[in-house]
C-alpha positions in Angstrom: 89.6 -13.9 110.6 88.2 -10.6 110.9 90.0 -7.0 109.9 88.9 -6.6 113.4 89.6 -9.1 114.8 92.6 -8.8 113.5 92.9 -5.2 115.3 92.0 -6.6 118.5 95.0 -8.9 118.5 97.0 -5.8 117.5 96.1 -3.2 120.2 98.1 -3.4 122.9 102.0 -3.4 120.7 99.8 -0.1 118.3 99.2 1.1 121.7 103.3 0.7 122.8 104.5 2.2 119.6 102.3 5.3 119.9 103.3 5.6 123.8 106.9 4.9 123.0 106.9 7.4 120.0 104.4 9.8 121.5 105.0 9.9 125.2 102.0 10.1 127.7 101.7 13.8 127.2 100.4 13.6 123.6 97.5 11.0 124.4 98.9 7.6 122.6 95.3 6.2 123.4 94.2 9.3 120.9 97.1 8.3 118.3 96.4 4.5 117.8 92.0 5.3 117.9 93.0 7.5 114.8 94.9 5.0 113.1 92.4 2.0 113.2 89.2 4.2 112.1 91.4 5.0 109.3 92.3 1.5 109.3 89.1 0.2 109.0 87.2 3.4 106.3 90.6 2.5 104.0 89.3 0.0 101.5 92.8 -1.5 100.4 94.3 -2.2 104.2 96.1 -5.0 103.8 94.2 -8.8 104.3 96.6 -10.7 106.0 98.4 -10.4 109.7 102.0 -10.0 108.8 101.5 -7.5 106.6 98.0 -5.6 109.0 100.7 -5.2 111.9 104.0 -3.2 110.0 100.9 -1.1 108.4 99.5 0.6 111.5 102.4 0.5 112.6 103.2 2.7 109.2 99.9 4.6 109.5 100.1 5.7 113.5 104.0 7.1 112.5 102.5 9.7 109.5 99.7 10.2 112.2 102.1 11.3 114.5 104.4 13.0 112.6 101.4 15.1 110.4 100.1 16.0 113.5 103.7 16.9 114.3 104.2 18.9 111.7 100.7 21.0 112.1 101.9 22.4 115.1 104.7 23.5 113.9 103.0 25.1 111.9 101.1 26.7 113.9 103.7 28.0 116.0 105.8 29.8 113.5 102.2 30.6 112.0 101.1 32.6 115.1 105.4 33.4 116.1 104.7 35.2 112.8 101.5 37.7 113.3 103.0 38.1 117.0 106.2 39.7 115.2 104.5 41.6 112.2 101.7 42.5 115.1 104.8 43.9 117.4 106.0 45.8 113.8 102.3 47.2 113.6 101.8 51.0 113.6 101.7 50.6 117.4 98.1 49.4 117.4 97.5 46.9 120.9 97.9 43.2 120.4 93.8 42.9 121.9 92.6 45.6 118.8 94.6 44.0 116.4 93.6 40.4 117.3 90.0 42.2 117.4 90.8 44.0 114.4 92.1 41.1 112.3 89.1 38.8 113.7 86.6 40.9 112.5 88.8 42.0 109.1 88.5 37.3 108.3 84.8 37.4 109.1 84.0 39.8 106.5 85.9 38.1 104.1 83.9 35.5 101.4 83.1 32.0 102.5 85.6 30.4 100.1 88.1 33.3 101.9 87.6 32.6 104.8 87.4 28.5 104.4 90.8 28.4 102.7 92.2 30.7 105.5 91.4 28.9 108.5 92.0 25.4 106.9 95.9 26.0 105.5 96.5 29.4 108.1 94.5 28.5 110.7 94.4 24.8 111.4 98.1 23.4 109.6 97.2 21.4 106.8 98.9 21.1 104.0 98.2 22.7 100.4 97.3 18.9 99.2 94.9 18.2 102.5 93.4 21.2 101.7 92.4 20.7 98.2 91.1 17.2 98.9 89.0 18.3 101.6 87.2 22.1 99.4 87.1 19.4 95.7 89.6 21.6 94.3 93.4 21.1 92.2 96.0 22.2 94.7 96.3 25.1 92.5 93.8 26.3 92.7 94.2 26.5 96.7 97.9 28.0 96.5 96.1 31.3 94.2 92.9 31.8 96.8 95.3 31.0 99.9 97.4 33.7 98.1 94.7 36.1 97.2 93.2 36.3 100.5 96.2 36.7 102.5 96.6 39.6 100.4 92.9 40.3 101.0 92.8 40.1 104.9 96.3 42.1 104.4 94.3 45.2 103.2 91.2 44.4 105.1 93.4 44.9 108.0 94.8 47.5 106.9 92.3 50.2 106.8 92.4 49.6 102.9 88.7 48.6 102.8 86.9 51.1 104.2 87.0 52.9 101.0 85.2 49.9 99.3 82.9 50.3 101.8 82.6 53.9 101.8 82.5 53.8 98.0 79.3 51.1 98.0 77.3 53.1 100.3 77.5 56.6 98.5 76.4 55.0 95.7 
């Protein structure tokens, strides 16, 4: 039996499991679709249905918990940014958002990429390292430097640098 037909036989069970762990509100169909897609792309997936079934359940479970973790990281990041904005120099939150976006856009591409993957999308360092094809330590150091640089620019310290470039 081909992998696709094995998976088709398991679809009702996979959908039921996805609904049981995430409910209807979080789109269990998307979860099953992502799991099937990963399974079909994975070269070393189990051959026999008896092994494929628990393997697919584990894929669904891992995808679900990865998504929950990403959401939590995003919520924490947003809460921290809100707290920092509230403590800031009195700039309105809309003005501060614009200032942050402008500073972000002026960052070099590698810096924007790592901040986007880690801080905005909620990727784990290992995931970002895989996307960027660099070691995990490189991602960690780039994130640290990128955050410092963004903070420096948001606080207005890059204006001196821009003026210095213009006077040369």
